N, C-alpha and C positions, 0 to 999 in steps of 0.2 A: 673128835666127834663124841658126843655123849652116849653112854650106854643106857640112858634112862628112856623108858617108853614115853610116847606122847600121852599127854593128859587129856582125859575126856571129862568135861564139866558135867556133873549130874543135872538132868532135866527134872523139873517138878520137885515137889517136896518142900518148897519154900526156902526161906532164908536159913533155917536151922541146918538143913542138909548141906547147903552151899557153904555155910560157915564151917561146918565140920570138914568139908572137902579142903578148904583153905588151911585149916589147922593141920590136917594130915600132910599137906605139902610143906607147911612150915616145919613140922616134925622131921620130915625127910631131909629138909635143908639143914636142920640142926644136927642130924645124924652125920651128914657129910662134913659139917663144920668140926664136929668132935673127931672125926676120922683125920681131918687135916691136922688138927692139933696133935693127935697121937703120932701121926707119921712124921711131923716136924720134930717132935721130941725124940723119935728114933733115928733121926737124920735120914729119913727116906724121902728125899726131895721129889723124886718123880712120882711116887705114890701120893704124896701130899698135893702135888699139882693136879693129878687126876681127880682126887677127892674135891679139891677146890673148884675145878671146872664143873663137877657135878653139883656142888652146893650153889655155885653161881647160876647154873642152868635152872635149878629148882626155884631160886629166888627170882630170876627174870621171868619165869613162867607165871609166877604169882603176880608180878607187876603187870604183865601183859593182860591177864584176866581182869585185874583191877582197873585197867585203863578203859575197859569196855563199859559203855553207859548202863547196861543192864545190871552191873554189879555195884553201882554207885551207892546203894543203900548199905552195903557192907564195907565200903572203902575206909571210913574213919577207923573202925575197930581193927581191921586187918592191917592198915598202915601203922597203927601204934605197935603192933606186934612185929611187923617187918622192919621197922626202924632199928630195932636192936640187932636184927640179922644183918642189915646193911652195914652197921658200924663194925660188927664182928668180921664180916667179909673184908672190909677195908683194912682192918688190922692184920688179918691173915695174908692179904695181898702184899702188904709191906714186909711181913715176915718171910714170905716166899721169895720176894725180890732180894732181900738181904741174904737168904740162904743160897740163892743162885749166884749172887756176887761172891760170896765166901767160897763156894765150890769152884768158881771160875778163877779165883786167885790162887788156888792150890796147884 
């Protein structure tokens, strides 16, 4: 289970505030991605897996918001930014699986 708090989407303030909200979530996700990479470099597989789950949780929260019709006007811009995150998460998922296999072989 994630230790991240539930997100509350800001009401009012227009697209600019909503866009900033998504950017903060993307930054949070990127922070967890950086933590995964660091933990993998240090061979801390359990910590890397926890950080990965948090990164994935942040990413999926963004996707849930974007799937709602009221955020359609921001969808293209945010999807451009999240596509990089999606690729990075997939690469990290593979690295974590390889690390798990390597530790199981020991």
